[in-house]
C-alpha positions in Angstrom: 23.5 28.3 -6.4 20.5 27.1 -4.3 17.1 28.6 -5.0 16.0 31.1 -2.2 13.3 29.7 0.1 12.5 33.1 1.7 13.6 36.6 0.8 14.5 38.7 3.8 11.6 41.1 3.9 9.1 38.3 3.7 10.9 36.3 6.4 11.1 39.3 8.8 7.4 40.2 8.2 6.1 36.7 8.6 7.9 36.1 12.0 7.5 39.7 13.3 11.3 39.6 13.8 13.8 42.3 14.8 16.8 42.3 12.5 20.3 42.6 14.0 23.4 42.9 11.9 24.1 42.7 8.2 21.4 40.3 6.9 21.6 38.4 3.6 19.1 39.1 0.9 17.5 35.6 1.3 17.9 32.2 2.9 18.0 28.8 1.0 16.6 26.7 3.8 15.7 26.3 7.5 17.6 24.2 10.0 17.2 23.3 13.7 20.1 20.9 13.7 23.7 22.0 13.2 24.7 18.4 12.2 22.6 18.7 9.0 22.7 22.4 8.4 23.7 23.5 4.9 25.4 26.8 4.1 22.9 29.5 3.4 20.3 28.2 5.7 18.8 30.0 8.7 19.4 28.3 12.0 16.3 28.4 14.3 17.5 28.1 17.9 14.6 26.0 19.2 14.5 25.0 22.8 13.6 21.3 23.1 13.1 18.9 25.9 16.8 17.9 26.0 18.7 20.7 24.1 18.5 24.4 23.6 19.5 25.6 20.2 20.9 28.8 21.6 23.8 26.7 22.9 24.7 25.7 19.4 25.0 29.1 17.6 28.8 28.9 17.2 28.4 25.5 15.6 25.7 26.8 13.3 28.0 29.6 12.3 30.8 27.2 11.5 28.4 25.1 9.5 27.6 28.1 7.3 24.4 29.5 8.7 23.2 32.6 6.9 21.6 33.9 10.1 20.3 32.8 13.5 16.8 33.1 14.7 17.0 33.6 18.5 14.7 34.5 21.4 14.7 38.0 22.8 14.8 36.5 26.3 18.1 34.7 25.5 19.8 37.7 23.8 21.6 39.1 26.8 23.3 35.8 27.5 24.5 35.2 24.0 27.5 37.6 23.9 29.0 37.9 20.4 28.0 35.6 17.6 29.4 35.2 14.1 26.3 35.7 12.1 23.4 38.2 11.8 20.3 37.6 13.9 16.6 37.8 13.7 15.3 38.3 17.2 11.8 37.0 18.0 9.6 36.6 21.1 9.8 32.8 21.0 11.6 30.8 18.3 9.0 28.0 18.0 6.2 30.5 17.9 8.0 32.4 15.2 8.6 29.2 13.2 4.8 28.6 13.5 4.1 32.0 12.1 6.4 31.4 9.2 4.6 28.1 8.6 1.3 30.0 8.4 2.9 32.4 5.9 4.2 29.4 3.8 0.8 27.9 3.7 -0.8 31.2 2.7 1.5 31.8 -0.2 1.4 28.1 -1.5 -0.7 27.0 -4.5 0.2 23.4 -4.0 -2.3 20.6 -3.4 -1.7 19.8 0.3 -2.1 16.2 1.6 -2.0 15.3 5.3 -1.5 11.7 6.5 -2.2 10.2 9.9 -3.1 6.8 11.3 -1.8 4.3 13.8 0.4 2.5 11.2 1.7 3.4 7.7 2.0 7.1 8.1 5.6 7.5 7.1 5.5 4.8 4.4 2.4 6.4 2.8 4.0 9.9 3.0 7.2 8.6 1.4 5.3 6.7 -1.3 3.4 9.9 -2.1 6.6 11.9 -2.3 8.1 9.4 -4.7 5.0 8.7 -6.8 3.8 12.3 -7.2 7.3 13.4 -8.3 6.5 12.0 -11.7 3.8 14.7 -12.1 5.5 17.8 -10.6 7.6 19.2 -7.8 6.8 17.6 -4.4 7.6 18.9 -0.9 7.2 16.4 2.0 8.1 16.4 5.6 11.5 14.9 6.4 11.8 11.6 8.3 9.0 11.5 10.9 8.7 15.2 11.5 5.1 14.9 12.6 4.8 16.6 16.0 4.5 20.2 17.5 7.8 21.3 16.0 8.2 18.9 13.1 5.0 20.0 11.3 5.7 23.8 11.5 9.3 23.2 10.4 8.2 21.1 7.4 5.5 23.6 6.5 7.9 26.6 6.8 10.3 24.7 4.4 7.5 24.5 1.7 8.8 26.2 -1.5 6.4 28.7 -3.0 6.4 26.9 -6.4 5.8 23.3 -5.2 2.9 21.6 -7.0 2.3 19.0 -4.3 3.0 18.9 -0.5 2.7 16.0 1.8 2.7 16.3 5.6 2.7 13.5 8.2 0.8 14.3 11.4 1.2 12.1 14.5 0.0 12.0 18.0 0.0 9.9 21.2 -2.5 12.0 23.2 -5.9 13.5 22.4 -5.8 17.1 21.1 -2.4 16.9 19.5 -3.5 16.7 15.8 -6.0 19.6 16.0 -3.6 22.6 16.1 -1.2 20.9 13.6 -3.8 20.2 10.9 -5.3 23.7 11.3 -1.8 25.0 10.5 -1.4 22.7 7.4 -5.0 23.1 6.2 -4.9 20.1 3.8 -6.9 19.6 0.6 -6.8 15.9 1.3 -6.6 14.0 4.6 -5.7 10.3 4.7 -6.2 8.1 7.7 -4.3 4.9 7.0 -5.6 2.6 9.7 -6.7 2.7 13.4 -4.8 0.1 15.4 -3.8 -0.5 19.1 -1.0 2.0 19.3 -0.5 4.4 22.3 -3.2 2.4 24.2 -1.5 3.5 27.4 -3.0 7.0 26.7 -6.5 5.8 25.5 -9.2 3.6 26.7 -9.8 1.8 23.5 -9.7 1.9 19.7 -12.7 4.2 19.6 -10.8 6.9 21.5 -7.8 6.5 19.2 -10.1 6.9 16.2 -11.6 10.0 17.8 -8.1 11.5 18.2 -7.1 10.7 14.7 -10.4 12.2 13.4 -9.1 15.7 14.6 -7.4 15.7 11.2 -10.8 16.5 9.5 -11.1 19.7 11.4 -8.4 21.3 9.3 -9.5 20.3 5.9 -10.1 23.3 3.6 -13.6 23.9 2.3 -14.4 21.3 -0.3 -11.5 19.1 0.9 -11.7 15.3 0.9 -11.3 12.7 3.7 -9.6 9.5 2.5 -10.5 6.5 4.7 -9.6 2.8 4.9 -12.8 1.0 3.9 -11.4 -2.2 5.4 -10.9 -0.7 8.8 -13.6 -1.4 11.4 -13.3 2.2 12.4 -14.2 3.5 9.0 -17.8 4.2 9.8 -16.9 6.1 13.0 -14.3 8.2 11.1 -16.8 9.0 8.4 -19.3 10.2 10.9 -16.8 12.4 12.6 -15.6 13.7 9.3 -19.2 14.8 8.4 -19.5 16.3 11.9 -16.4 18.4 11.1 -18.1 19.7 8.0 -16.5 17.4 5.5 -18.8 16.7 2.6 -16.4 14.6 0.4 -15.4 11.2 1.7 -13.5 8.6 -0.4 -12.5 5.1 0.7 -9.8 2.6 -0.2 -9.5 -1.1 0.4 -10.6 -4.6 -0.8 -14.2 -4.2 0.2 -16.8 -3.9 -2.5 -17.9 -0.3 -3.0 -14.6 1.4 -2.1 -13.6 4.2 -4.4 -10.0 3.0 -4.7 -10.2 -0.8 -4.7 -7.6 -3.5 -4.6 -8.4 -6.1 -7.3 -5.2 -8.2 -7.1 -2.1 -8.8 -5.0 0.6 -11.2 -6.1 3.8 -11.4 -4.1 7.0 -12.6 -5.7 10.7 -12.8 -4.9 11.1 -9.4 -6.5 8.3 -7.7 -4.5 4.6 -7.7 -5.5 2.2 -6.9 -8.3 -0.7 -4.8 -7.2 -3.7 -4.2 -9.4 -6.5 -1.8 -8.5 -9.4 0.2 -9.7 -8.9 3.9 -8.9 -12.2 5.7 -9.3 -13.0 3.5 -12.3 -9.5 3.5 -13.8 -7.6 0.2 -13.9 -4.0 0.6 -12.5 -1.1 -1.9 -12.1 1.9 -1.3 -9.9 5.0 -3.4 -9.7 6.4 -2.9 -6.2 9.7 -3.8 -4.6 8.0 -3.9 -1.2 6.2 -7.2 -0.8 4.0 -7.0 2.3 0.3 -7.2 1.8 -0.2 -4.2 4.1 1.8 -2.2 1.5 -1.1 -2.7 -1.0 -3.3 -0.7 1.4 -0.8 2.1 1.5 -0.5 2.1 -2.3 -4.3 2.4 -2.7 -4.3 5.5 -0.5 -1.4 6.9 -2.6 -3.1 6.3 -5.9 -6.4 7.6 -4.6 -4.9 10.8 -3.3 -3.0 11.2 -6.6 -6.3 10.9 -8.5 -8.0 13.5 -6.3 -5.0 15.8 -6.5 -5.3 15.9 -10.3 -2.1 13.9 -10.9 -1.6 11.3 -13.7 -2.4 8.1 -11.9 -0.7 5.9 -14.4 2.5 8.0 -14.2 2.4 7.8 -10.4 1.9 4.0 -10.6 4.8 3.7 -12.9 7.0 5.8 -10.6 6.2 3.6 -7.6 8.0 0.8 -9.3 11.3 2.4 -8.4 10.3 3.3 -4.8 12.1 1.6 -2.0 11.6 1.4 1.7 13.8 3.5 4.0 16.1 2.8 7.0 14.2 1.3 9.9 11.0 0.8 7.8 11.7 -2.4 5.9 15.0 -1.7 4.3 16.6 -4.9 3.2 20.2 -5.9 3.3 22.0 -9.0 1.9 25.0 -9.6 4.1 28.0 -11.9 3.5 29.1 -14.5 6.0 32.8 -15.0 6.6 32.4 -18.8 6.1 30.5 -18.2 2.8 27.0 -17.6 1.7 24.7 -14.7 2.8 22.0 -13.8 5.2 19.1 -11.4 4.5 18.4 -8.7 7.1 15.0 -6.9 7.1 15.4 -3.7 9.1 12.0 -2.7 10.4 13.4 -1.3 13.6 12.0 2.2 13.7 8.9 1.5 15.7 6.3 -1.1 16.6 2.8 -1.7 17.7 0.6 -4.8 17.5 -0.6 -4.1 14.0 2.7 -3.2 12.5 4.4 -6.1 14.3 1.9 -8.5 12.6 2.5 -6.8 9.3 6.2 -7.3 9.6 5.7 -11.0 10.5 3.5 -11.3 7.4 6.4 -10.0 5.4 8.7 -12.5 7.0 6.2 -15.2 6.1 6.5 -14.4 2.4 10.3 -14.8 2.5 11.9 -18.0 1.2 15.1 -18.7 3.1 18.1 -20.0 1.2 19.1 -23.7 1.4 19.5 -24.6 5.1 18.3 -21.1 6.2 15.6 -20.1 8.6 13.0 -17.4 9.2 14.2 -15.6 12.3 12.3 -12.8 14.2 14.3 -10.5 16.4 11.6 -8.5 18.3 11.5 -6.1 21.2 9.0 -4.4 23.4 6.0 -2.5 21.9 5.6 0.5 24.2 2.8 2.8 25.3 0.2 -0.1 25.5 -0.6 0.5 29.2 -2.5 -2.2 31.0 -3.0 -4.0 27.7 0.7 -4.6 27.2 1.0 -8.2 28.6 -1.9 -9.5 26.6 -1.0 -7.8 23.4 2.6 -9.1 23.5 1.4 -12.6 24.3 -1.1 -12.5 21.5 1.8 -12.3 19.0 2.4 -16.0 19.5 -0.3 -17.0 16.9 1.1 -14.6 14.3 4.6 -16.0 14.8 3.5 -19.5 14.3 1.4 -18.5 11.3 4.4 -16.8 9.7 6.4 -20.1 9.9 9.1 -18.4 12.1 11.8 -20.9 13.0 13.4 -19.0 15.8 12.6 -15.9 17.9 15.0 -13.7 19.7 13.3 -11.3 22.2 14.4 -8.4 24.4 12.6 -6.1 26.8 10.5 -6.6 29.9 7.2 -6.6 28.0 8.4 -9.4 25.7 8.6 -11.7 28.7 4.9 -12.3 28.4 5.4 -13.6 24.8 8.4 -15.7 25.9 6.2 -17.5 28.4 3.5 -18.5 26.0 6.0 -19.5 23.3 7.5 -22.2 25.5 7.3 -25.6 23.7 5.8 -23.9 20.6 8.7 -22.1 18.8 12.4 -22.2 19.6 13.1 -18.9 21.3 15.4 -16.8 23.4 14.6 -13.9 25.7 17.3 -11.5 26.8 17.1 -8.5 29.2 20.2 -7.1 27.4 20.5 -6.2 23.8 24.2 -6.9 23.8 23.5 -10.5 24.9 20.9 -10.9 22.3 23.2 -9.7 19.6 26.0 -12.0 20.6 23.7 -15.0 20.6 22.2 -14.0 17.2 25.6 -13.5 15.5 26.9 -16.7 16.9 23.9 -18.8 15.6 23.4 -17.1 12.2 23.9 -19.3 9.1 23.8 -19.0 5.4 20.3 -18.6 4.0 18.8 -17.1 7.1 16.2 -14.3 6.8 16.3 -12.1 9.9 13.6 -9.5 10.6 14.2 -6.9 13.3 11.4 -4.9 14.9 10.7 -3.1 18.2 9.6 0.3 19.5 12.2 2.9 18.8 13.5 3.4 22.3 14.3 -0.3 22.8 17.5 0.3 20.7 17.1 -2.0 17.8 18.1 0.6 15.3 21.7 0.5 16.6 21.3 -3.3 16.8 20.7 -3.4 13.1 23.7 -1.1 12.4 25.9 -3.5 14.5 24.7 -6.5 12.6 25.5 -4.8 9.3 28.9 -3.7 10.5 29.7 -7.2 11.8 29.1 -8.7 8.4 30.7 -6.0 6.4 33.8 -7.1 4.4 37.1 -5.9 5.7 37.6 -2.2 4.8 34.0 -1.6 3.9 31.7 0.7 5.8 28.7 -1.5 5.0 27.9 -4.4 2.8 25.9 -4.1 -0.4 22.2 -4.0 0.0 19.6 -5.6 -2.2 16.3 -3.9 -3.1 14.3 -3.1 -0.1 11.0 -4.6 1.1 8.1 -2.9 2.7 8.1 -1.3 6.1 5.4 -1.9 8.7 5.8 1.5 10.4 3.9 2.4 13.5 
């Protein structure tokens, strides 16, 4: 039987809820999605931009929901439902109150992660590495916004030793209320890069928005900054202005607290050596991108500050793998014999993460007769900078030794224009056309990297590539160990 997450008196009190019906003694979890709901969980009927959870109460009941949390305003229209209710003023507000209660009861060391790139990768590496030293709770997927952070925090078990929360934004002022809810002991800023430039004037404004994370640090908490980032000084100044007295840095630069001393890529991944607050550490990684070393430094540094055994964390990272859309690697058979390697970095993209993904492709050695192929789509939310930032990728593509480029999306036309006579390339305004051309031209030994902003639709493109190459009767072909993701 699953361990209770909340007993009923605490749940009712935290949310200021009105009980209706025969309630269970406790719930084992919290869900806002009937497709993933597990029996014994409470279903919170959140109203989102596209869907209203109140329309899915019957599905939640069929999935085994222990109870429904619903809005008082919606109650008259619900009719009869097949599970007990907790009625609240507003479901999202009630979830936020429950998150506050979860934070208040927790004795865990709380780590918050933000940045333009590397947030999810760093969060997942922390989850994996810290698990060698105690129970770890971390936000699922990229649950880093106004509903994802409260949901992740409300799911925090009372007995967790560590908790890791990703906090994102694409406008000023979004991080502030979320970090004040999380109240972290440690706050990591991975890197400031030109993401969401359509909503900001420049990198300074992006750094200022990310610096809101320091406002929620607990007294005596530590800001962990990228010492190799040109914005490090600005971030440190803003941290001090927010009352943070403890600042630690990671990177290759001399004087950083958590310093990279060696990086050696190999066909199996990479060996990272570092000095973590004076302690020599070695990590054997399956991910091979050099940008991954920066994420690992932040992870090891946070582990040190959290009181974890850094050597145990380093050892655990040896079995860590990238996840779907963030560098997951697949070796796919061809019907005519041989294989291709597919690097799925399709979750999201901005100029910094796109260059990091191209750097990963550069380290790959194609099989005999194979090529390095980049399949790339638009990087969104770049505003008036979009054309120049897309065109600027030409140099990175050439430096990576890319043999052929497939592009899709209106913004990628700027890159297509500057690549003429430099690298063999194709631009398509239709993803289906791109896929047909790619599948028709793929040959044994090819290494294919796929990356674009999420809404371009390259995630489904990857799934279609895998399905096309799957042996008859198989849902998917076997996958080899994953490489690093370059997440936005």
